[in-house]
C-alpha positions in Angstrom: 7.4 -36.9 -2.8 8.0 -33.2 -2.4 9.3 -31.4 -5.5 10.2 -27.8 -6.1 11.2 -26.9 -9.7 12.4 -23.4 -10.5 12.4 -21.9 -14.0 12.6 -18.5 -15.6 16.1 -17.5 -15.1 18.4 -16.2 -17.8 20.8 -13.5 -19.0 19.4 -10.0 -18.8 20.8 -6.5 -19.2 20.8 -4.1 -16.2 17.4 -2.5 -15.8 15.7 -5.5 -17.2 13.1 -7.8 -15.8 12.5 -11.5 -15.3 9.8 -13.6 -13.7 10.9 -16.7 -11.8 8.6 -19.6 -11.2 8.7 -22.5 -8.8 6.3 -25.4 -9.4 5.5 -27.2 -6.2 4.2 -30.7 -5.7 3.9 -33.3 -2.9 2.6 -31.1 -0.1 -0.3 -28.7 0.6 1.1 -25.6 -1.1 -1.7 -23.2 -0.1 -0.9 -23.8 3.6 2.8 -23.4 3.3 5.2 -20.5 3.9 7.5 -20.2 0.8 10.6 -18.3 0.3 13.2 -17.3 -2.4 16.8 -17.5 -1.4 19.8 -16.6 -3.6 23.5 -17.4 -3.8 25.8 -15.1 -5.6 29.1 -16.5 -7.0 31.5 -17.0 -4.2 29.1 -15.9 -1.5 26.7 -17.5 1.0 23.0 -17.9 0.9 21.0 -14.7 1.1 17.3 -14.6 1.9 15.3 -12.6 -0.7 11.6 -12.8 0.1 8.9 -14.8 1.8 5.2 -15.2 1.4 2.7 -16.6 3.9 -0.2 -16.8 1.5 -2.5 -18.2 4.2 -2.3 -14.9 6.0 -1.6 -12.8 2.9 1.8 -11.5 4.2 4.9 -10.9 2.2 8.4 -9.9 3.3 11.4 -8.7 1.4 15.1 -8.1 2.0 16.0 -4.4 2.0 18.2 -5.0 -1.0 15.3 -6.0 -3.2 12.4 -4.1 -1.7 10.5 -2.1 -4.3 12.0 -4.1 -7.2 11.0 -7.7 -6.5 7.4 -9.0 -6.0 6.6 -12.4 -4.6 3.3 -14.1 -5.3 1.6 -17.4 -5.5 -1.0 -19.1 -7.7 -2.5 -21.7 -5.4 -4.6 -23.2 -8.2 -1.3 -24.0 -10.0 0.7 -24.7 -6.9 3.3 -22.2 -8.2 5.4 -19.6 -6.5 6.6 -16.6 -8.5 9.2 -13.9 -8.1 8.8 -10.9 -10.4 12.2 -9.1 -10.5 12.4 -5.7 -12.0 15.1 -3.0 -12.4 17.8 -5.7 -12.2 21.3 -4.8 -11.1 24.5 -6.7 -11.7 24.6 -7.5 -7.9 21.4 -9.5 -8.4 23.4 -12.1 -10.3 22.9 -15.3 -8.4 21.4 -18.8 -8.4 17.9 -18.3 -7.1 16.3 -21.1 -5.1 12.7 -21.5 -3.9 12.3 -23.2 -0.5 9.5 -24.3 1.8 9.7 -22.7 5.2 8.6 -25.4 7.6 7.9 -23.2 10.6 7.7 -19.7 9.0 10.9 -18.8 10.8 13.4 -19.5 8.1 13.7 -23.3 8.7 13.7 -24.6 5.2 13.0 -28.3 4.7 12.7 -28.5 1.0 14.7 -26.7 -1.8 14.5 -26.6 -5.5 17.5 -27.0 -7.8 17.8 -23.3 -8.5 17.6 -21.1 -11.6 20.4 -18.9 -12.7 19.9 -15.1 -13.1 22.8 -13.2 -14.7 22.7 -9.5 -15.0 25.2 -8.1 -17.4 25.5 -5.8 -20.3 
């Protein structure tokens, strides 16, 4: 059974940092393309970042480039998102998802972890 379990969210002040984690199981993590997708209150899903660790490529939305860093620990089957210089507009539910094809076709999702940026 495929499982993706996010953690690490919380309430943080503007300018602060968080590290989100996504523990994966039930599939070959090291061969998979993985992504972070977020949903702000009242808005649709927004792609944030992807990593294709098997070819060492990472990709970021313009809105987070330079502030967010995606990475994996294949020994732990875990995906990370280091988020720095947080802004109120980063407030959202953050999901990790497996990208089946590498073209944004997500077949498995976690339950999400809430990030709230507020003073």
